[in-house]
N, C-alpha and C positions, 0 to 999 in steps of 0.2 A: 258708252254709257256715262252718265254724269256721276258726280261725287256721291250724291245721296243714294243712287242705285248701288254703288260699291259699298258704301258704309252700312246700308241697311241689309246687305246681302240679299238683294231682291232677285226675282226670277223673271223670266220672260216666257212667252207661249209661242209655239208653232202648232197651229190648229189646236187640238186639245192636249198637246204634249207640253209639259212644263219643263223648261230648261233652266238650270241653276248654275251659279258660279262655282268653280272648283275651289275647294278649301285648301289652306296651307297643309293641313294634316293629311290630305289626299295626294299631295304632289308626287310622292314616290310612285304610286300606282299610275297616276295620270301621265306623268312625264314619260314613262316608258312607251306610251302610245302617242302622246301629243308632240313630243320633241322632234321625232323624225318628220312629222307632218309640218310642224312649224318651220323647220329648216328648209324643207322643200318648198313651202309657200313663199319663203323669202320676202315677206311683207307685201306680196302681190295677191290680193283677194279678189281678183277679177274672175268672172265666171269661167273664162277659158283656162286660167291657171288652176282653179278649183277642180275642173274636170280632169286636167292632167294629173294633179295630185291624187285625185280619187282613183285613177287607173293604177297608180303605183302603191297606194296605201289604203285600199278599201277596208281591210281588216282593222287597221288602226283607227280609221274614221268611225267604223261601227263601234269599236270599243270606247272611243272618245264620246260619242253620242250616248252610249248606254251608261257611261259613268256620270254624266252630268244631266241626265234627263230621265223621265219615267216612260220612255218609249217602249221598253220591254213589257210594261204593264198595260199601256194604253193601246199601242199599235205595233206589236212586235213584227208584223209583216213588212214594215218599212225597212227594217234592217237588212233583210235578205231579198226582198222581192221587188222593191221599187227604188231604182237608182235615183230618179229625179227627186222624189220626196226625201230620200236620205241626204242628198246634197243640199236641199232646202233646209232641212233640219240642221245639217252641219253649219250652214251659214248663220243660223240663229245661235248655235253653240259658239261660233267664233265671235259673234257680236257680243254675247253675254260675257265671254271670257277673253275679250279683246286685249286686256292688259298682258295676258300670257303670250298671245300670238304676235304682239307688236314689239316684243323684246328685241333688242339689237342682237345680231349674230356676232358673238365674240370669237376671236381667233385663239382663244386659250393662251393668252400671253402670261408672262410671269406674274404680273400684279394680280390677275384674277385667281391665281393658284393660292395666293396668300389669304384670300377672303373666303369664308365658308358661311353656310346657313347659320352656324352658331354665332358668327360675328354679327350678322343681321339681327338675330334674336337678341343678343346681348345689348346691341345698340338700342333697340326698342325697349328692352327691359330697363336700361339705364334712364330712359325717358318716361318711365312709369307704366309701361305695358306689362301684363303678366303673361307668362309662358303659355298657360292654358288658353288665354284669350287669343294670343297670336295664332295658335294652332287652329282656332275656329274662324279666323279671318278668311275672307275670300282672298285669292291671290291678288286681285286688283286692289282691295283695301290694304293688304300688306304692303304692296309697292307704294301706294299713296301715303301710308303712314311713315314709311322709310323716308320718302321725299320730304314730308312735312317735318320730320325730326331733323333732317339735315338742314333744312331752311332755318329751323329754330336754333340749331347749333351755330350756324353762320351769323344769325342776328344777335345771338348772345355774345359771340366773340367781338362783333362790331361794337356793341353796347359797352362791353368791358373795356375795349381799347379806347373808346371815347371817354369813359369814366376815368381811366388811368391818365389820359392826357389832361383832362380837367383837373384831376387831383394833383398833378405835378405843375399846374399852371403853365402848360406848354401851349404854344400856338400850333397851327397846322404843320409847320415845318419841323416842329419838335424842339424848339428853343424854349428853355425855361425862363420865366420872368421873375427876377429876384429883386 
C-alpha cells in the first residue's frame, strides 16, 4: 500500500467485506494472534506457504480476520465454512496490514531489550506528535512516521554540523582559517 493509503487510514474490500488497518491502540490484542502467524510466514506470502500456515494457525487467522474486518457482520460463514474464501480474505488482510507482516524477525538481542514502545512514543512526541494521535495511527502509519522522524533527525544533525563548520570557518578537513 502507498503512503497515502497508510496516512489516510484507508480500507480495502474483499467482495463486500471491508478490511481495515490495525491501529496502534489495538496491537496488544492483535499481536497475540498475528505474531505467531507472522513468524511462521517468515516473509513468504506465496499461496503454498499461506496454506501451510493456515493448517497450523486456523484459529489465529480467523481472529486476525475478525479483528480487522466486518466479516462477522457481512459473511460470518466464511470464518468456519469456507477455507478458500477465508484464505482469500486473509490475503487482503495481509495486503492492508503489510507493514506488520514484513517486519524483520529479531533474535531478541541485547540492544532490542533496551528499547520499548515508550521509547518510540517519546521519540514521536518529541517530534510534535500527540500520544492520543499515535494510538489512533495505523501500524503502517506509525512505522512510517518513525522512519520520517529518524530521517529528519539525521538531516538536522548534518545541517547542524555544516553550520558549525561554517561558523568556525573550517574547511572540509576541519582546519580553521585565521
